[in-house]
C-alpha positions as CSV (number, residue, x, y, z in Angstrom):
1,Q,96.4,111.3,118.6
2,V,95.7,110.2,115.3
3,Q,95.0,106.7,114.1
4,L,95.1,105.0,110.9
5,V,93.8,101.5,110.6
6,E,94.6,99.7,107.0
7,S,92.3,96.4,106.1
8,G,92.0,94.4,102.8
9,G,95.3,93.1,102.7
10,G,95.7,89.7,101.1
11,L,97.0,86.6,98.6
12,V,96.0,87.3,95.5
13,Q,96.6,85.8,92.4
14,A,98.4,88.5,89.4
15,G,96.0,90.1,87.5
16,G,93.2,89.9,90.6
17,S,92.5,92.7,92.2
18,L,92.4,94.2,96.1
19,R,90.9,97.5,97.8
20,L,92.9,98.5,100.5
21,S,90.4,100.5,103.2
22,C,92.3,102.9,105.7
23,A,89.9,104.4,108.4
24,A,90.9,107.3,110.0
25,S,90.6,108.7,113.6
26,R,89.5,111.8,113.1
27,S,87.8,114.0,109.7
28,I,90.1,113.0,106.5
29,F,89.5,116.7,105.7
30,S,92.1,118.1,108.5
31,F,94.5,116.6,106.9
32,N,96.8,118.4,103.5
33,R,97.2,114.9,101.7
34,M,96.3,111.5,102.5
35,G,97.7,108.6,100.7
36,W,99.6,105.2,100.4
37,Y,103.1,103.9,100.7
38,R,104.5,100.6,100.2
39,Q,107.5,98.5,100.9
40,A,109.0,95.7,99.9
41,P,111.4,93.5,101.7
42,G,114.7,94.3,101.0
43,K,113.4,98.1,100.0
44,Q,112.7,101.1,100.6
45,R,109.1,102.6,101.8
46,E,107.8,104.2,98.4
47,L,105.1,106.4,98.0
48,V,102.4,105.1,95.9
49,T,99.6,107.7,95.8
50,T,98.2,110.4,97.2
51,V,95.0,112.5,97.7
52,T,95.4,116.2,98.6
53,R,92.4,118.2,100.8
54,D,91.0,119.6,97.5
55,G,91.2,116.6,95.6
56,S,94.1,116.4,93.7
57,T,95.7,112.8,93.1
58,N,99.1,111.6,92.0
59,Y,100.6,108.1,91.5
60,A,103.9,106.8,91.3
61,D,104.3,105.8,87.6
62,S,104.6,101.6,88.1
63,V,100.6,101.7,89.3
64,K,99.2,104.9,86.7
65,G,96.2,103.2,85.4
66,R,96.0,100.1,87.6
67,F,95.7,101.6,90.7
68,T,93.0,104.4,92.2
69,I,92.5,106.2,95.2
70,S,89.4,107.6,96.7
71,R,87.3,109.1,99.6
72,D,84.6,108.8,101.8
73,N,84.8,111.9,104.0
74,A,82.1,111.0,106.2
75,K,82.9,107.8,106.9
76,K,86.5,109.2,107.4
77,M,87.7,106.6,104.8
78,V,89.9,106.5,102.1
79,Y,90.4,103.2,99.8
80,L,93.2,101.8,97.2
81,Q,91.7,100.4,94.6
82,M,94.0,98.0,93.3
83,N,93.5,96.1,89.8
84,S,95.6,93.8,87.1
85,L,98.3,93.0,89.9
86,K,102.0,92.2,89.7
87,P,103.9,90.1,91.6
88,E,106.0,93.8,91.8
89,D,103.4,94.8,93.5
90,T,103.8,92.4,96.2
91,A,104.5,94.5,99.8
92,V,103.9,96.0,103.3
93,Y,101.1,99.2,102.1
94,Y,100.4,102.3,104.9
95,C,97.7,104.3,105.2
96,H,99.9,108.1,105.5
97,A,98.7,111.1,106.4
98,V,100.4,114.8,106.9
99,S,98.9,117.2,108.9
100,R,100.1,120.9,109.6
101,L,99.8,123.0,112.6
102,L,101.9,126.5,113.4
103,E,103.9,125.9,109.9
104,R,104.7,122.6,110.8
105,E,103.7,119.6,109.3
106,Y,103.1,116.2,111.3
107,E,103.5,112.5,109.3
108,H,100.9,110.1,111.0
109,W,101.0,106.1,109.7
110,G,99.4,103.0,110.2
111,Q,100.4,99.8,110.9
112,G,100.6,98.2,107.2
113,T,98.5,95.4,105.7
114,Q,100.3,92.9,103.7
115,V,99.1,92.1,99.8
116,T,101.0,89.5,98.0
117,V,100.6,88.6,94.4
118,S,101.3,85.2,93.5
119,S,102.4,84.7,90.0
């Protein structure tokens, strides 16, 4: 069973930075892609960023130029560096991974970590 465990959330002032970490229970190369989603109170969960197995990345327009996804294959870790944080970045952030087996995709989620940005 796949486990994804996030850490690094917290309270930060606007303009500050945080780095979120996601520890996977198996090689991150076993996933077709990994990434981060977030969900603010009263809103739907939304994509923040993803990285594919070959290293291609994409970002939501709202975080481009401020957030960076990276990974450490040896440590089975994926990171989200968040700079120039804004109050609207406040949300629970979830690590997400997609694996594929016999033509079928499976989604895996972490438990989430709270990020609160004060104005």
